N, C-alpha and C positions, 0 to 999 in steps of 0.2 A: 504494500499500499504506500502511496506517495504522501509525503508530508508537505507543508506549506512553508515556503521560504519567507513569506511576508510576516509570519508570526514572530513577534518580539521586535519588530522594527521600531526604532525611536527617531528616525529621520524620515520625513514624509514629503513627497514632491507633488506640486500642483501647478497647473497653468493658471495664471492670474484670473482668467475669465470664468473658471469653474473651481472656486476655492473649497468646495465641499467634496470634490471628486479627486482622490489621490491617483496619480498616474504612475507612481513607483515609490521607491524608498530604499532605506539601508539600515542594517544593524550596525550601529556605530562602534568602532573599535579605536583605540588611542592613536593608531598609525595614520588615521585619516585627517589630513589637514584641509584648510580651505582650498589650497592649490590642488590637492589630490581630488577633492570633490568637483571642482570645476573641470578637471581633466576627465573624470568619469562621465560628467554631463555631456562633454563633447562626443562621447561615444554613444550616449543614449539619445540625444536630442537632435531633431531635424528642424531647422528654422532658416528662413530665407534672409535673415539679417541679424545684426547684433542683439543681444538680450542681456538682462541682468537677473541675478538671483538674490532674493532677499529673505532674511529670517523674519517670519511673520510677527513674532513676538516683540521684536525690536525695530523692525523696518530697515535694519542695517544690511547693506549689500555684502555679499560674499566676495572676498578679494583674493587675488593669487599670492597668499602669504603662507608661512609655515605655522600660523596659528591653528590650534586644534579646532576641528569642526564641532559646533554645538549641536546637541539633539534638538529637534523641534520640527516645525512645519516651514517648508521653503516654497516660495512662489517664484515662477519663472515669468518675467516681464519682457516682451519684445520692445525695443525702443520705438518702433513704429507699430501702430495698431493694425496696419495692413499685413504685417508679417504673422504667419501662423506657426505655432509650436506644436510639434507632435513627437511621439516616440518613434525611433527608427524601426523599420521592419527587417533589419538584418537578421538572418537566421541564427539561432543558437543551437549548437550541437551538443546534446546531452544524452547520456545513456542509450547508445545505439548498440544493440547486441548483434555482433557479426564476427566473422573470421577474416583475418587479413588475406589479401590477395596472394601475397608472396610467402606466407607462412611465418611462424615465429622464428626469429633469427638468433641463433646462439651467439653469432659474432657480435650482434648488437649488445647483448648482455655483457659479453666479455669486455668490449671496448669501453662501455660506460663504467663498468666496475673498475677497470684498470685506471681510468681517468680520475674518478671521484674518490673511491675508497671509503666513503662515509656517506651519511645522509646529508645532502647538500642544503637541507632546510634546518635541521636541528644541529648539524655539525657533529652528530654521533658517529664515531669511528667504528668500523667493523674490525674488531680485534682479531677475529678469525680469518680475515682475508688472506693472510700469508698461507693458510691451509686450504684456501679456495672454498671456504664455508661461508655462505651468505645468508644463512637462516635469519629471518626477520628483516632482511633488506630486499627491496624490489627495484627493478629498473622501470621507470614510468616514461611513457611516451608523452611528450608535450603536446604534439598534434595527435589526435586520436587514431590509434591503430585501426579502429572500425570504420574510419572515414578516409581510407586511402584513396578512393575514387575522387572524393571532394578535394583532397590535397592536390591532386593532379589537375582537375578541372578548373580550380580557382587559381592555379599558378603558384601555390605555396612551395612546390617542390623546387622551384627556381632558386630559392634561398639556400637550399642544401647543396653544398659544394663538394662533398666527398662521396657522391654517388659512384658506384663502381662501373656502371654502364648506362647507356641511354634508356634502357628499359627499367632500370632501377628507379623507383619512385622516390626513394629517400626516406620512406616511413620508418625504416629500421636503421637509419644513420645515427651515429653517436651524437650528431648535431641536434637530433630530436629526442634525446633521452636525458634523464636525470636519475641518479641513485637516491632512494628515499627508504626510510623505515616503512614497513608495510602499512601501518595505520595512517601514516602521513600521506602515503601514496593514495590511499582510498579517498582522503579528503581532497587531495589535488585533483583526482579524477572527477570528484563530485562538485568542483568549483567552490568549495568551502573557503579556499584561499587561492591566491595567485601571486605572481611576481611581476612587478612593473619595471621593465628595463629602462624606461624613461624617468624613473624616480630613484636612481641609484640602486636598482635591483631590490628594492624594499618589498617585503612580503606583507600583503594586506589580507586580513581575514574578513570574510563577508558573513561569517557566522560567529558563534561564540568562540573565544580564543582558548579552546579547550587544551591545546597542547603548548600554550605559551610561545607561539611563533610569530604573532602579530608584531610588525615593526622590525623584525630581524631582517638580515640582508642575505641574499643567496650567496652561498660559499664561492669564493673566488676560483676554486679548483676547476669547476666545470665551465667557467666563462673566460679565464685568462691564460690557462696553460694549454700547451699542444694545439696551436692555432686551428688546424683543420678538424680537430676533435671536439672543439668547444660547442656548447649549446648556442643556437642562433637566437639573436635578439628578436628577429622577425617572428619566430615561432612563439617565443615567450610573450611578445606583444599580442599575438593573436589569442593566446590563452587568457591573458588578462582582459582583453576586450570581451571574450566570451563569458568570463566570470562576472563582469559588470552586467552584461545582458541577462545572464541567468539569475542574478540575485537582485537586481535593482529595477528591472522593467516590469510594470504592472504588479502582479501578485508574485512574480518570479517563476522560474521553471520548477516543475515537480522535483522533489527529492525522493529518490528510491533507495531501498535497501540494497546492500552490497552482496547479497547471497545469489550468485548466478550459476547456471549450469556449467559443468566442466568444459573447457575449450572455448568459453566465451568471455566477454569483458564488458566493462562499462563504457569508457571512452578511450580504450586502448591500453589497458593494464597489461603488464608482462611480469608475471611473478616468478619466484624461485622455482 
């Protein structure tokens, strides 16, 4: 059974002309600044001209600062009444059960494990790595394993530069992988948190900060070492955009349990 992402929100979004009809919102965590919030709104909002965002209780405009965002009701105001504000219709890819076209790639796991050696979110080191034991650690796909066709059709594969052949989509490239603890991987696949490469690789939680990762920074090992092996910013950016859509638009996308049939995945998980 799916649960509701909107439950527990303490930030609510409105268009000025309909102050009683929320169009989205956010469960606020300390990492979200006013600048972050405006960045997220650029993902969510379609408007033909400039607009401002005000906190209803004070009338103050949200500014691109590092001040912490306050909980409350926020109104979107176009500078021209002729401009219309609406939520984007960009598709959000969540919980697609399928098998990869190319099959699960052992080389993918090996390359990401060798590069990272730890959970790149919590910085927990796998002390058994020298013995090639990775129990409790999983290699996560940034771009969903189950959406390999979409990767190709929308041109995202062009950002993957270490494909081995023209027919290789890159879905199992190390540039599309991150090593995580198993429970952190599940949250990543569920868009409970994401990494914004345009904000110093800061981790933003869109749900309760259950694992104390909100505001932490993605480990440098997976993004600065071994050039051709590093995770791609373009794919991290895509995941962050999807997390914003999944959690902040309307009532949010459904949240499903993680108990799936053998051989299938949520958004591309690749486990031990």
